[in-house]
C-alpha positions in Angstrom: -5.9 -3.3 13.0 -8.1 -3.2 9.9 -5.4 -4.3 7.4 -3.8 -7.6 6.4 -0.3 -6.5 7.3 0.2 -9.3 9.8 -2.9 -11.3 8.9 -4.2 -13.6 6.2 -6.2 -12.3 3.3 -9.3 -14.5 3.2 -11.2 -14.3 0.0 -14.9 -15.1 0.4 -17.8 -15.2 -2.0 -20.2 -17.4 -3.9 -19.3 -19.9 -6.6 -17.9 -18.3 -9.7 -16.6 -15.1 -8.2 -13.0 -15.9 -9.1 -11.6 -16.5 -5.7 -9.0 -19.0 -6.9 -7.9 -17.0 -10.0 -7.6 -13.7 -8.2 -6.2 -15.3 -5.1 -3.3 -16.8 -7.0 -2.5 -13.4 -8.5 -2.6 -11.6 -5.2 -0.4 -14.3 -3.7 2.1 -14.0 -6.5 2.2 -10.2 -6.3 2.6 -10.2 -2.5 5.0 -13.2 -2.2 2.6 -14.9 0.2 1.6 -18.6 0.2 -1.7 -19.3 -1.5 -4.2 -21.8 -0.1 -7.3 -22.9 -2.0 -9.3 -24.8 0.6 -11.5 -26.6 -2.0 -8.3 -27.7 -3.9 -6.8 -28.8 -0.6 -9.8 -30.8 0.3 -9.7 -32.6 -3.1 -6.0 -33.3 -2.7 -6.6 -35.0 0.6 -10.0 -36.6 0.2 -10.7 -36.9 -3.5 -13.3 -35.0 -5.6 -15.7 -32.8 -3.7 -18.6 -34.2 -5.8 -17.9 -37.6 -4.3 -17.7 -36.2 -0.8 -21.0 -34.5 -1.3 -22.5 -37.8 -2.6 -21.8 -39.3 0.8 -23.6 -36.4 2.5 -23.1 -32.7 2.8 -22.5 -32.9 6.5 -19.4 -35.1 6.0 -18.1 -32.6 3.5 -18.7 -29.7 5.8 -16.8 -31.5 8.6 -13.8 -32.0 6.3 -14.0 -28.5 5.1 -14.1 -27.0 8.6 -10.9 -28.8 9.5 -9.1 -27.7 6.3 -10.2 -24.1 6.7 -9.3 -24.0 10.4 -5.8 -25.3 9.6 -5.3 -22.6 6.9 -6.5 -19.8 9.1 -4.4 -21.1 11.9 -1.1 -21.0 10.0 1.4 -18.6 11.4 2.6 -17.1 8.1 0.2 -14.6 6.6 -1.3 -16.2 3.4 -3.9 -15.6 0.8 -6.7 -18.1 1.4 -9.6 -18.8 -1.0 -12.4 -20.1 1.0 -15.1 -22.3 -0.4 -18.5 -20.6 -1.0 -20.0 -22.2 2.1 -17.1 -21.6 4.4 -17.3 -17.8 4.6 -18.4 -17.7 8.2 -15.0 -19.0 9.2 -13.5 -15.7 8.0 -15.2 -13.9 10.9 -11.9 -14.0 12.8 -9.2 -11.7 14.0 -6.6 -13.9 12.1 -7.8 -12.7 8.7 -9.0 -9.8 6.7 -12.2 -11.1 4.9 -12.4 -9.6 1.4 -15.6 -10.4 -0.5 -15.4 -11.0 -4.3 -18.9 -10.1 -5.3 -20.5 -10.8 -8.7 -24.2 -10.8 -9.7 -26.0 -14.1 -9.6 -26.3 -14.3 -13.4 -22.5 -14.1 -13.8 -21.9 -16.6 -11.0 -24.4 -19.1 -12.6 -22.8 -18.7 -16.1 -19.4 -19.5 -14.6 -20.6 -22.4 -12.5 -23.4 -24.3 -14.1 -21.4 -26.7 -16.2 -18.4 -27.3 -13.9 -19.6 -30.3 -12.0 -20.1 -28.4 -8.7 -22.6 -30.2 -6.6 -24.5 -27.0 -5.7 -24.6 -25.8 -9.3 -26.8 -28.4 -10.8 -30.2 -26.6 -10.5 -30.4 -22.9 -11.4 -33.4 -22.3 -9.2 -31.6 -23.9 -6.2 -28.4 -22.0 -7.1 -30.2 -18.7 -7.1 -32.0 -19.5 -3.8 -28.6 -20.3 -2.2 -27.0 -17.1 -3.5 -29.9 -15.1 -2.0 -29.6 -16.9 1.4 -25.9 -16.4 2.0 -25.1 -13.0 3.6 -21.5 -12.6 2.6 -21.6 -8.8 3.3 -22.2 -9.5 7.0 -18.8 -11.2 7.3 -16.8 -9.1 4.8 -14.3 -6.5 6.0 -14.0 -5.2 2.4 -15.4 -5.8 -1.1 -13.3 -6.1 -4.2 -13.7 -6.9 -7.9 -10.2 -7.6 -9.0 -6.6 -8.3 -7.7 -5.9 -4.6 -7.4 -9.0 -4.2 -5.3 -7.9 -7.0 -3.0 -4.5 -5.4 -2.6 -6.0 -2.0 -1.7 -8.3 -3.7 0.8 -5.3 -5.5 2.3 -3.8 -2.1 3.3 -7.1 -0.5 4.2 -7.1 1.8 1.2 -10.4 3.3 0.2 -10.8 5.2 -3.0 -13.5 7.9 -2.8 -14.6 7.0 0.7 -15.8 9.3 3.5 -13.4 10.2 6.2 -15.8 9.9 9.1 -13.9 9.5 12.4 -15.9 12.0 14.4 -14.1 13.0 17.6 -10.7 12.3 16.2 -7.6 14.5 16.6 -7.1 16.2 13.2 -3.5 16.8 12.3 -3.9 19.0 9.3 -2.1 21.2 6.7 -3.6 24.6 7.4 -3.9 25.5 3.7 -5.7 22.2 2.9 -8.1 22.8 5.8 -8.9 26.2 4.5 -9.6 24.9 1.0 -11.3 21.7 2.0 -12.8 22.1 5.5 -13.1 18.9 7.6 -14.9 19.0 10.9 -14.0 16.0 13.1 -12.7 17.1 16.5 -9.7 18.9 17.8 -7.5 20.5 15.1 -3.7 20.5 15.2 -2.1 22.5 12.3 1.3 21.2 11.0 3.5 22.9 8.4 6.8 21.2 9.0 8.1 17.6 9.4 10.2 18.1 12.5 10.5 16.8 16.0 9.4 20.2 17.2 6.1 19.9 15.3 5.5 16.4 16.6 6.2 17.5 20.2 3.8 20.4 19.9 1.0 18.0 18.7 1.7 15.5 21.4 1.4 18.2 24.1 -2.0 19.3 22.6 -3.7 15.9 22.0 -6.9 15.5 24.0 -7.5 11.8 23.1 -6.9 8.7 25.2 -5.5 5.3 24.2 -8.8 4.5 22.4 -8.6 7.7 20.4 -7.8 8.3 16.7 -5.4 10.6 14.9 -6.3 11.7 11.4 -3.6 13.0 9.1 -5.0 15.4 6.5 -2.6 16.9 4.0 0.4 16.0 2.0 3.3 13.8 2.8 4.6 16.1 5.5 1.3 16.1 7.3 0.6 12.4 7.1 4.2 11.6 8.1 3.9 13.7 11.2 0.4 12.4 12.0 1.6 8.8 11.7 4.7 9.4 13.9 2.6 11.2 16.5 0.1 8.3 16.6 2.9 5.7 16.8 4.6 7.3 19.8 1.6 8.8 21.7 0.7 6.5 24.6 2.9 3.8 22.9 0.6 3.8 19.8 -2.9 4.9 19.0 -5.1 4.3 15.9 -4.7 6.6 13.0 -6.2 7.3 9.6 -4.3 8.8 6.6 -6.1 11.2 4.3 -3.5 12.3 1.7 -4.5 15.4 -0.2 -1.6 15.6 -2.7 -0.8 13.4 -5.7 2.4 12.3 -4.1 0.5 11.4 -1.0 -2.2 9.5 -2.8 0.1 7.4 -4.9 2.9 6.9 -2.4 3.7 9.0 0.7 0.3 8.6 2.4 0.4 4.8 2.1 2.6 2.2 3.7 3.0 2.7 7.5 6.4 4.4 7.5 6.1 7.6 9.6 9.1 9.8 10.3 10.4 13.3 10.8 13.4 14.9 9.4 16.6 16.0 11.1 19.0 18.7 9.8 21.5 15.9 9.0 19.1 13.9 6.7 15.5 13.1 5.8 13.4 10.6 7.8 16.0 9.8 10.4 13.6 9.5 13.3 10.4 7.5 12.8 8.5 4.2 13.2 6.4 1.7 11.3 2.8 2.3 12.3 0.2 1.4 9.7 -2.9 3.4 9.5 -6.2 1.5 9.9 -7.5 3.3 6.9 -6.1 5.3 4.0 -8.9 7.4 2.5 -8.0 8.6 -1.0 -10.3 11.3 -2.4 -9.1 12.3 -5.9 -11.5 15.3 -5.9 -9.2 16.9 -3.3 -6.6 17.2 -6.1 -8.7 19.8 -8.0 -7.1 22.6 -6.0 -3.6 21.2 -6.3 -1.0 23.6 -7.8 0.6 22.5 -11.0 4.0 22.2 -9.2 2.6 19.7 -6.8 1.2 17.7 -9.6 4.7 17.5 -11.1 5.9 16.3 -7.7 3.4 13.5 -7.9 4.4 12.6 -11.4 7.9 11.7 -10.3 6.4 9.0 -7.9 4.1 7.8 -10.7 7.0 7.4 -13.1 8.9 5.5 -10.4 6.0 3.1 -10.1 5.9 2.7 -13.9 9.6 2.0 -14.0 9.3 -0.7 -11.2 6.2 -2.4 -12.8 7.2 -1.9 -16.5 3.9 -0.2 -17.2 3.2 3.3 -18.5 0.9 4.1 -15.6 1.4 7.8 -16.1 -0.6 7.5 -19.3 -3.8 6.3 -17.5 -6.7 8.5 -16.6 -6.1 10.1 -13.3 -8.2 7.9 -11.0 -7.1 4.7 -12.7 -3.5 5.9 -12.4 -3.9 6.6 -8.7 -5.6 3.3 -8.1 -2.8 1.4 -10.0 0.0 3.1 -8.1 -1.7 2.7 -4.7 -2.3 -1.0 -5.4 1.4 -1.5 -6.3 2.4 0.2 -3.1 0.1 -2.0 -1.2 1.4 -5.1 -3.0 5.0 -4.3 -1.9 4.1 -3.4 1.7 2.0 -6.5 2.2 5.0 -8.6 1.2 7.5 -6.7 3.2 5.7 -4.5 5.7 8.7 -3.8 8.0 11.6 -3.9 5.5 12.8 -7.3 6.6 12.9 -9.3 3.3 14.4 -6.6 1.1 11.5 -6.3 -1.4 10.4 -3.0 0.0 13.8 -1.5 -0.8 12.8 -1.2 -4.5 10.4 1.6 -3.6 13.6 3.7 -3.0 14.4 3.8 -6.7 15.8 7.3 -7.3 15.3 8.2 -3.6 18.9 7.7 -2.5 19.9 10.6 -4.7 16.7 12.5 -4.1 16.9 12.5 -0.3 20.5 13.6 -0.5 19.6 16.6 -2.7 16.7 17.5 -0.4 19.0 17.5 2.6 21.6 19.6 0.9 19.0 22.2 0.0 17.7 22.4 3.6 14.6 20.8 2.2 13.8 23.8 0.0 14.0 21.5 -3.1 10.6 19.9 -3.6 10.4 16.1 -3.0 9.1 15.5 -6.5 11.9 17.4 -8.2 14.4 15.7 -6.1 13.0 12.2 -6.9 12.8 13.1 -10.6 16.5 14.0 -10.5 17.3 10.8 -8.5 15.4 8.7 -11.1 17.5 10.3 -13.8 20.7 9.2 -12.0 19.4 5.7 -11.3 18.4 5.3 -14.9 21.9 6.4 -16.1 23.6 4.0 -13.8 21.2 1.3 -15.1 22.1 2.1 -18.7 18.5 3.2 -19.5 17.0 6.5 -20.5 13.6 8.1 -20.0 14.2 11.6 -21.4 10.7 11.8 -22.9 9.1 11.5 -19.4 11.5 13.0 -17.0 12.3 16.7 -17.7 14.8 17.9 -15.1 17.5 20.4 -14.7 20.6 20.4 -12.4 20.0 22.1 -9.1 22.1 24.5 -7.1 23.1 22.7 -3.8 26.4 22.2 -2.0 27.8 19.0 -3.6 29.7 18.0 -0.4 26.6 18.3 1.7 24.7 16.2 -0.8 27.5 13.6 -0.9 27.6 13.4 2.9 23.9 12.9 3.1 23.9 10.2 0.4 26.6 8.2 2.3 24.2 8.1 5.3 21.5 6.4 3.3 19.8 3.6 5.2 20.5 1.0 2.5 24.3 1.3 3.0 26.0 -1.8 4.4 29.5 -1.7 6.0 30.1 1.7 4.4 29.2 0.3 0.9 26.7 2.3 -1.1 23.7 0.2 -2.3 21.3 1.5 -4.9 18.1 0.4 -6.4 18.7 0.1 -10.2 16.9 -1.5 -13.1 18.1 -4.6 -15.0 15.3 -3.6 -17.4 12.0 -1.8 -17.1 9.9 -3.7 -14.6 13.0 -5.6 -13.1 14.4 -3.7 -10.2 17.6 -4.9 -8.4 19.5 -3.7 -5.4 23.3 -3.8 -5.8 26.5 -2.2 -4.5 27.9 0.6 -6.7 31.4 1.9 -6.6 31.6 5.3 -4.7 33.3 7.0 -7.7 30.4 6.0 -10.0 27.8 7.2 -7.5 29.6 10.5 -6.9 29.9 11.1 -10.6 26.1 10.5 -11.1 25.4 12.8 -8.2 27.6 15.6 -9.5 25.7 15.4 -12.8 22.5 16.5 -10.9 24.2 19.5 -9.4 24.6 22.8 -11.3 28.1 24.2 -11.4 
């Protein structure tokens, strides 16, 4: 797997690249332990400058033991490796992310810090030139968001590649943006029947790759097909809608719908890569952009940032990084953190099911966010512009009560204590029903 879902994030790079500062932020945002191997060495053995004074070989022996201990820990962590320890990141136990800065910046940050290898500028530059960090790195990043994206295999603007793969694609997307990889398997619905047809057509073996190319429907089917085919094959997500690029095409949850409710049959199966190409959105209908805006507003409510006001590529990057942050902390919905991503979705999924999935996901989520905000005592009328929809209220209520977050028949909703502070709590059925009814046209 090319992600850090079940592995450490090992930050590598030369002196002065910000491994400690960025590492602490990534650890805080993902809820993972943070280990700074240089700081750990000093805590156990005293200042590194004194160790170096006794001989670099002694320091390297100490460093190797500390690094091996950090990389050998069972719990996935964020580990900042010393500038000379980068070769240790060449291991299956960690995703090696290179924080790369030019030598001038590195020298400016390092020369007056007492580091033993930053006393002579000429020697510093020679050492920088000699170390080939790129040969070890699985990914390169420049900030905490970049590390988070790398941690989930998310590539902005990358090439799809994957020649010889089985392409599970939205026919309309393929018509507008041809992609020639291997066998083509059109998908237009998120059903067991669609998945079964693709399974019966796949020409790949256990070492093959499935590529999902389209919106959330397509990438969900592709991920589920890959998860179940031969008990799991590699797959790549290439979301082509705004919803997909900020949320639905990211995160490893793959499922199909049943008539009773949305996403009832599925699996966790993380893509090795998520290739986000914003240029594919140029042909996106305005209605689909509005669908994406609902997920972007959701992200903004959860983070307390007006991400919807950013330029498009920055907005997509920020939302994708937040989704990666949550998934890296709670990749299989075991700790409860990931539940916050369902803000507004309990209502939204119920409305979708009651409409036989004729209601767009974005409109349903926007309505659901409105209900969640009302129950939270907050308002966002200037951003969310929704109207009640015509669906059967009893069907919607029945679907809502089947929500996966319910415990012992008690309805649990993601709400907001304030912007940027989500909380999951039980809500009285009468209050939930009243909020749902306000979303449904008489």
